[in-house]
Every structure is written in C-alpha cells, then in structure tokens.
C-alpha positions in Angstrom: 0.0 0.0 0.0 2.8 2.4 0.9 4.5 1.7 -2.5 1.3 2.5 -4.4 1.0 5.8 -2.5 4.6 6.7 -3.3 4.1 5.9 -7.0 1.0 8.1 -7.0 3.1 10.8 -5.5 5.7 10.3 -8.2 3.1 11.1 -10.9 1.4 13.7 -8.8 4.4 15.8 -8.0 5.5 16.0 -11.7 1.9 16.9 -12.7 2.0 19.7 -10.1 5.0 21.3 -11.8 4.3 20.5 -15.4 4.0 24.2 -16.2 7.8 24.3 -16.3 7.9 27.2 -13.8 9.9 27.2 -10.6 8.0 26.0 -7.6 8.8 26.1 -3.8 9.3 22.8 -2.1 6.8 24.0 0.5 4.2 24.3 -2.2 4.8 20.7 -3.2 4.8 19.6 0.5 1.4 21.0 1.0 0.0 19.0 -1.9 1.3 15.6 -1.0 0.8 13.2 1.9 4.5 12.3 2.1 6.5 13.4 5.2 9.1 16.0 4.4 12.1 13.7 4.6 10.6 11.1 2.2 9.6 13.9 -0.2 13.2 15.2 -0.2 14.4 11.7 -1.0 12.0 11.4 -3.8 13.0 14.9 -5.1 16.6 13.9 -5.0 15.8 10.8 -7.0 13.9 13.0 -9.5 17.0 15.3 -9.8 19.4 12.4 -10.2 17.3 10.8 -13.0 16.8 14.1 -14.8 13.1 14.6 -14.2 13.6 18.0 -12.4 16.1 20.8 -11.9 16.4 21.7 -8.2 18.1 24.8 -6.8 17.9 25.4 -3.1 14.3 25.1 -2.1 12.9 25.5 -5.6 12.4 23.0 -8.4 11.0 22.8 -11.9 10.3 20.0 -14.3 12.8 19.3 -17.2 11.9 18.4 -20.8 12.7 14.7 -19.8 10.1 15.0 -17.0 7.6 16.4 -19.4 8.2 13.6 -21.8 7.6 11.1 -19.0 4.2 12.7 -18.3 3.3 12.2 -22.0 3.8 8.4 -21.8 0.7 6.4 -22.3 -0.6 4.5 -19.3 -1.0 0.7 -19.9 -4.5 -0.4 -19.0 -4.8 -4.0 -17.8 -6.7 -6.4 -20.2 -8.7 -7.7 -17.2 -9.0 -5.0 -14.5 -10.5 -7.4 -12.0 -7.4 -9.6 -12.0 -4.6 -7.1 -12.5 -3.8 -3.8 -10.7 -3.9 -0.5 -12.6 -0.4 0.6 -13.5 0.7 4.2 -12.9 3.1 5.9 -15.3 5.7 5.3 -12.7 5.9 1.7 -13.7 6.9 2.9 -17.1 9.8 5.1 -16.2 12.1 5.5 -19.2 15.8 5.4 -19.0 17.3 8.9 -18.9 19.5 8.0 -21.9 16.5 7.8 -24.2 
C-alpha cells in the first residue's frame, strides 16, 4: 500500500510542476501526503534521474520529466485480476 501511495506521489508531483515554472518545495509539500524527509528523498531521485532541476528550495520539471508525463498508461486487459499501472511503472531510461 505504501509503495502505491509513493508511486501516485511520483506522478502527482510531476503533474503539479508540469507548467515548467519554478516551484517552492513548501508548495509541493502542502499538496502531498509524504513526510518532508521522504519527499526530499523522492525529489533527490527526480533530480538524479533528470526529471527535475532543483536549486535550493525551488524546483521545476525538465523536458525529460515532461516527456515522462506524456507516456501512455497501460491499462490491464482484465481490470478485475490485474492492478492498474501508474506511469511510474513505465519510467524510461534517462539516456532515451
């Protein structure tokens, strides 16, 4: 259950900043259920993978992050037997 909530946060955070403007981390913190330390770890991962640019307490999405948001979401062929996949399960390699 925790993993599902983190994956939803993964997509949700990028969707919050998809306007490609700089955003305060406090703004992101208010719109997520993740504790501040876990959010910082997730943002560090985003930065390391090239999804965001982060400077001090501000961040913005990169073109790579925007490309991730454009990925199609795979829908299961039988929703009763298979869980719905978030875009997070389709994370592309930064070298693409």
